[in-house]
N, C-alpha and C positions, 0 to 999 in steps of 0.2 A: 160389412162388419169385419171381414177378414183383414181389410185394409187397416183397421184400428190396431190389431196386434202388430202388423208390419210397421205401424207408425212408431213403435218402440224399437223394434228389432233392426230394421234395415239401416237406418242412419248410424246405429251403433256398431254394426258389423264392419263398416268401412274403416273405423279407427280401432277395432278390437285388437288388444294385445294381451299377453299373459305376463303378469308381474310376479316377482318373487315375494314371498311372505314367510316370516319365521314366527312360529307359535310355540311358546313355552308353557307347559302344564306342570304344575308342582303338586304331585300326588299327595304328599304329606302336609301340604299347606291348606288346611280346611278353614275357610273363612266364615262358615255358618251353615245352617240347615236350609234346605229347599222347602218352602211352604207352598203346597199346591193350591192354596187359596189365592195365590198370586195370579192364577190363570182364570180369573173371573171376568164377568162383564156386567153391564147394568143397563137400565132404561128408565124412562119416566114412570112415575107412579100411575099415571093415567093411560099408559100404553095398552092397546087392545091386541091381545094375542089370540083372537078367535079365528084367524084365517086358517082354513083347512090345511093341514100339513105342517103348521108351525111347531107342533110338538116334536115331530121327527127332526126338523131342522135344528131346534134347540138342543135336542138330545145328541145329535150327531156333531154338534159344535164342540162338545167335550169341555165346555166352560165348567169351572169347578163350583161356582155359585153365581147368583143373580142379585145384584144390588138394585132395588127399586127406589128411586128418589128423583133427582133432577129438578129443574126449575118448577115443574108442575106440582111438586109435593106441597108447596106452600100456597097453592091455589086449589087444593084438593080437599073436598069434604067427603070423607069415606062413608058417612052415615046417610047421606042424602039419597032420595029416591029409593027408599026401602033397602038401603045398604048396597045398592048398585053404584052409588057415588056420583059426584058432580064435580065438574071443573069450572072454576070461576074465571072467565075470560075478561081480563082487564084491557079492553080494546082501545088502543090509542090514547090512553089516559082520559078518555071522555065517556066511555060506555062500559058498564059491567054486565056481563051475561052469565047466567047459571046454565051450564050445558050438561044435560044428563048423560051418564055413561052407561054402556051396556056390558062392560067387562069389569066387574067389581072385584073386591078383595077375595071373595070366595072363588071366583073363576080363576084368578091368578094362582091362589094357593093350591087349588085342585090340580091345575096344570103342573105346578111344581111337584106335587105329590106323585102324579102319574109318571113323570120322567126322572124322579129322584134327584131333583135339583134344589139344593139349599137356597133360601131366600133371605135377604136383608130388607126390612121395611123401614120407610121413613115417615115420621109423624110431622104434621104441620106445625111450624113454629110461629108463623106470621100472626095467627089469631091468638097466640099466647093463652092456650087453654089446656093445661095439664090434665084436666079431667077427661077431655075428649081423647087425648093420647092414651090415658089409662084405660078407657073403654075399648079402644082399639086393641091394646095388649090383652085385655081380658077376653075379648071376642076371639082372638087367635089362640090364646093359651089356657083360658079358664075351663074348668069342667062344667058339666051341664047343671050343676047346682048354683052356679053364679048367674047373675042377671044377663050378662052378655053371652055366656055359654048357652043359656036357654034360647036366646035369639038365634045363635048359630045352629042349634039343634032344630029349631023351627024352620030354618032355611035349608035343612037337609044334610047337615054335617055334624054328627054327634061327637066324633073324636076331636080333641084339640089339634090345632096345626103345629103347636110347639115351636114357635119362632123364637130363636135365641138372639139373633142380631137385630138391633134397632138403631136408627139414627134420628137425631133431633134436628129436623129441618135441613135445608140445603142452601149453602152459600149465603148466610145472613150478612156476610161482609160486603155484599154488593147492594144492600138495601140503600135506596135513594139514588142509585146509579141510573141514569137515563140511557137506554140502549137504542140508538137510532135505527138499527136494523129492523126492530119490531115496534118502534115508536112507543116504548113502554118505560115507565119508571118502576124499578123493581121494589117489591115488598113495601108498598106505601100505606098499608092498612094495619100496621102493627097494633095488636091488642084489641082489634075490632072484630066482633062476631060477623060471620058471613052475612047474616040477615041485615046488618047495618052498614055494609060497605057502601061507600058513596064515591062518585067519580072525583069529588074534590078532596078526598082524603090525602093527607101528606104526613103520616105518622110513621116514623122509622125507628127500628131497634138500634141500640148502641151496644158496644161491647160489655159494659157493666150490666145493662139490662138483660142482655143475652146470658150472661153468667148467672144471674138470679133465675132466669127462666130454666136453664139447664138443671139447676138445683131442684126446682119444683117438679120439673118433668121426670127426672131420674127417680125421685122419691115416690111420686105418684105411680109411675109405670111399674116399678118393682113391687109395690104393694099389691098390684093386681095381677101378678104372674106367679103361678105355683112353681115355675122352673126358673133357674138363674138366668138373668139377662146380661148380654154384652152390649153396652151402649156406646155409640159414637157421639161424643159430646159436642163436636163441631165438625161440620163438613164445609170447609172454607174454599173460596175461589182462589185464595193466595195471599190475603192480607195477614201477615204473621203477627201484626199488632193485636189481633184478637185472641191469640193463644193465651197470654197471661191472664186477662180478665175472665176467661172461660175456664181454663185448666186449673189455675191457682185455687179458686174457691171450691172446685169440684174434683180435686185430684183423688179423692177416695170414692167418688161416685162413677166416674166415666172410665171406660176401658180402652177407647181408641180416639184418636184425632185423625180426621180425613182431610187431606189437601189435594186439590185438583190440578192436573198438569196439562195445560194447553199452551205450548211454547210459541205458537205462531198465530198471526191474524192476517187474513187476506181475502180478497174477493176474486182473484185471478189465479190461474195455474199455468205453468209452463216448465220446461226442463230446467231452467235456471232456478226457479223456485223449488223444484223437487230437491235439488242439491242442498239448498238452504234448510229446507224442512227436515231432510234426512240427517243433516249434520247437527240440528238443534239440541239433541240430548248431550252432545259433547262440547257445544259452544254456547255462548250467550246470545239471547235475542232481546229485542226491546221489551218483551213480556215476561221472560224468565231467564235466570242464570242457567249455566250448564246444570244438567239434571243431578248428578251426584253431589256437587257442592251445595246445591239447593236442598237436597235431602238432609245433608249434614246440618245445615243451618236450621231447618225445621226441627230436626230431632234435638238439637241443642236447646232450642226454645222450649220444647215440650219438657225436656229433662229439667230445665231451670225451674219450672213451676209444678213439677209432678209431686214434690214432697217425698221423693223416694219410692213412690208407687209405680207399678208397672202400667204404663200407658203407651200403647203401640201406635205407630204411624201407619196409616193406610192411604192408598191412592185409589179411591173408588171411582174416579173419573180421569181418564187420560186419553188423549188422541193427539194427532199431529198439530191441531190447533183449531181455532174458530175460523175455518176456511170455507167460505160460501162460494165455492167454485164447483159447478156441475161437470167435473172432469173425470171421465171413466178411467183414464190411464192411472190417475193418482188413486182414486177411491177404490177401484176394483182390484188393482194389483200393487202399485208401488208403495202405497201406504202400509202394506204388510211388512215392509222392511223396517219402517219406523216402529211399528208395534213389536216386532221381534227384538229390536234393539232395546226398547224401553223395558220389555220383560227381562232381558238379560241384565240390564243395569239394576233392576229391582231385586233380582236374585242375588246379585253381587252385594247389594246394600241390605239384604235380609229384610225386605219389606214383607210383612206378614199377610196382607190382603190387598188385592188390587183388582180393578175392573176396567177393561177397555170400554169406552163409551162411543156408541151405544150398540146394543145387541141387535136391534131390529128397527126398521123404519116403515112408515105407513104404506099399505098396499094401494098406492095411488099411482096409476100409470102415467098421469100427467105431471108428476113430480119426480125428479130424479133424486134418489136418496143419496145423501152424502156421508154422514158419519157412521152409518150402521155397518156391522160386519155380516148381517143377514139382510139381503135386499128384499123389501116387502113388495116392490113392484113386479118382481119375478120369482120370489121365494127361492133364492139361491144363495149359496155361500160365497162370500168374497175371500180373497187370498188370506186375509188376517185370521179367518177361522182355521185354515190349514196350519198356520203358524202356531196357534194355541194347541191344536192336536199334535203337532210335531213335538213341541216342548213336552207335553204330557206323555207322549209315547216314549221319549228317549231320556228325559232328564233324570238325574239320580237323586239321592237323598241329602248329599252334602255338597256345598259349593266349594270348588277348587280355585286357587289362585291361577289365573290363566292370562297370559300376556301376548298381545299381537303387536308386531313392529310395523304394521301396515294400516293402522287406524286412520291416518291421514286427516286429522282434525274432524273426524266423524264422517268422512266421505269415502272411506276405504273399507277395510276388512275388520269387522269386530268379531270376537270369539268369546264364548262363555262356556266354562267347563264345570262338570260336577262328577261326583263319584256315586255309582249305582249301588244298590243293595248287595249285588254279587261281586263288587269290587271293580267292575269295568269302569272305564272313563267314558262319559258322554260329553260331546262337544257340539255346540250350536254355532255355526258361522253365519254372519250376515254380511254379504257383499253389497255395499251401497254404491259401488262404482258402476255407472251406467255403461262404461266402455270396456272395462278391463276385467278379465278373469285373474285369479291369483293362484300360482303354484305354491301351495302352502306346505312347508315342512314342519311337522309337529314333533317337538321333543318332549316326551313324557318322562319327566324326571322322577326318580324313585319308583318307577313302575316298569315291569317287564311284560310285554304283550305276547300274544300267540302269533304275532306278525300278520294279523288280519283285523279288519274293522268292517262293521255293517254300515251302509250308507243310505240316507234318504235325502231327497231334494224337493224344493218347491221352486219352480222356475216359470218364466213367462213363455209357456209352451202351448198356449191356446188362445183363441179369439177373446176379445175383451167383452163381447156380449154375453148375457146370461145364457146357459147356466154356468159357463166356465169362468167368466170374469177374469180372464187373463191367464189362467193356469188349470192344468188337469188335477192339481192338488199334490198330495204327498206321493212321490214316486220312489218305490223301493229299488235302489240300484244294486242290491246284493252286496257282496263282499269285495273289498279292495285288500290287497296284500302288500307286504313290505319284506325286504330282505333282512331287515334289522328289527330286533325286538325292543329297541329303545326309541325308534323314530318311525314315522309313517308319513308319506307324502300324498297329497291329493290336490286336484285342480278344482277350485271353487268358481263356478260360473258367475258372470256379471249379473247384477240385479237379482240375487237369489238368496235363499235360505237353505243351508245344508246342515244335516246332523250326521255325526259319526259316533258310533259306539265302538271304542277300541277295547278288545277283549283281553282280559288279564290272564296271564299264564299262571297256573297253579300246578301242584304236584299231580292232582287228578287229571289235569289237562294233558299230561303226557300220555295217558292211556285211554281216555274216553273222548267222545265228541264234546268239545267245549261249548257247543251251541245249545246243549240241553240246559234249560233254566235250573237254577239252584232251588233249594226248598222254599216253599211259599209260606206266608204267614197270614193269619186272620184274627181280628178282634171284633167284638160286638159291643155296641153302645146304643142305648143303655141296656143293661142286662142284670136283673129282669126288666121287662118292658110291658107297659100297658098298651102302647100304640106302635108307631113306626120305630124301626131299629135301623142302625147304620153299620154296615160291614166295612171295616177298614182292611184293605187287602194290600199286601206287598209281595213282590216277586222279583226275580232277576231275569235277565235275558229278554226275550220278546214274547208278548202275549200271543198265544195260539188262538186262531179263530174258532177252534172247536171248544175253547174253554168257556165254561159257565159256572155259575155259583148255584148249587142245588140245596134246597131246604127239604129235610126229611122229618117225618113224624117219628114217634117213639117206636113204631112197628117197623121202621126202615123203609117206608114208602115215600117216594119223591112226591111232594105236594106242590112245589114251586121251583121253577128254573128261572134264573135271572141272567140275562145276557150281559156280558161285560163290554160288548162293542156298542158304540164306537169309543169307549173309554180305553185309551191305549197308553197306560202309564205304569211305571214301576211302583207307584203308590196311587191307589184310587179308593174311592168310597162309593158303595152301592147301598141304596136304601131298600127296605122291604116293609110294606104296610100291613103285613099279616094276612094277605090274601093268597088263595091258592091259584093254580093255573086256570081254574074255572071261575074265579072271581069272588068266591065266598071267603069270609073271614074265619080263620082257624080258631078253635076254642083255646082257653088257657091250658097250659101244659108244657112239657119239655120237648124241644125240637133241636135239630142238628143242622148246622150249615157246613157244607163240604165244598171247598174250593180246590179245583184241580187245574194245573197248568203243565202241559207236557207230561212228564213221568212223575211229577211231584204233586202231592195232595195234602190237605190238612183239614181237620174237622173240629168244629167248635160247637159246644152245646149252648143253647139259649133258652130262657124261660119266659113264657108269656103269661101274664097274670090278668085277672079280671079288672076292667076299667071302672067297675062300680065301687 
């Protein structure tokens, strides 16, 4: 297995060079805000997360939310088998099987509660049953006086899950498409209840029919939720002709449109293909235009039919492509460079929510997982997880115009910049060149530094087998220095992701240690609260490993401590379900949350009220 890591490194060292690169960062040119919901992931509605240890792996991944949907959403009956659910397998277009599931909606949402992970749920569009979708919403959000809330109580969960984000189906625009890889015609049972599905069915949704469906679903779902819902009106595989018929009639009902980004299709993998796949966000492929012009095209189409209403664009599924190649070099390590680049492009284009697909793959040792960022066959993180953690650890609150002269048509050095809460500059470099390092000279215009920057790297420094999957993860390289307060130079290793945080010089910095984080902030939502609350935290500098969020009662006694690791971001959200360190639920009353980082702390009061 050691030979596998050498299969990347040794041939490349023969031709290794160091090329020059110029990076210009324009400190006063803010192009938008960083939305940490861009650092999400997702999976199939029928995914089974019961494997021991998956809670920890999900938590340590630092993903900001989990979008549950995928192909299976429209073959999923969430109420079947006493609410454990069933997946209807449309086998070879000749046989339909109802497969009972063992990890139902309660299991999923309890897991999400335990690790404080926000979830987006997808309702089935194929059966065209808005009442079934409404029951699912009421089951998740209704109180125990509602019919579905009472069923949830009987199943052992009295408090509502309070799910805000919902999607109506998955990729209706591929209805009728025959996929030879699985020998299946997608979504051929439109409007037919599960009990009446037949192998001869060939009924497909059309854009106008789906527009009517979205209207009925939105109205029915919102009627059955006591909390406001954010609804994804369409999650499309890429057919932009669906946007008008869906968005136009529903532009006051829906909040987001979701487009999926898979720019490549292949069944083989080799170094030549790696280059094509890594370059695809910056170039056109037979399946997608270059990423940023494509986003502009999608946004223009949404805006045309929005009626002036705010409808955001999300990318809830993206990966390098539909690549059915069991290649550990690509999936374990090199694909992380693609993920890092796409995240950077989405930050630059101000995408509000996104999720790399998928978060986890089946724990089947006979099957090599491809798309997942967490391997189920070995329960280990791939390099893409470390990329998400690195972004969340370093990225700031505002996107800065940042230009690299070494992009090389998507095969060289990409750089994405942001401004942190404390005024520092955060830069993420993606070197997609397999042979060459870059000696990058960074010119930070309109910004005076302390002549030092903190550096972290993700490199191919470990065997490709689990648990390393090609890398030891994020390595803290300490501080690099410069003789000039307006430039700094660093070498960016080939096939790597590097983050630099360039420290800003202030008047205070002349007299004190500039590494001390600036004052911290905390807000609480909702406040007052009947159930779970979310603490939105922001801070400058680097999160101290001794930092925790403490909850105090009115007498000043610590009743709960909430660890902030592995959340390593200048902006992060931590949830609290009202439980103490001993697991009991606190009574209604006034409580205090205290967040401390380094020498700075902040306290915020919160009120818990009775859920009755």
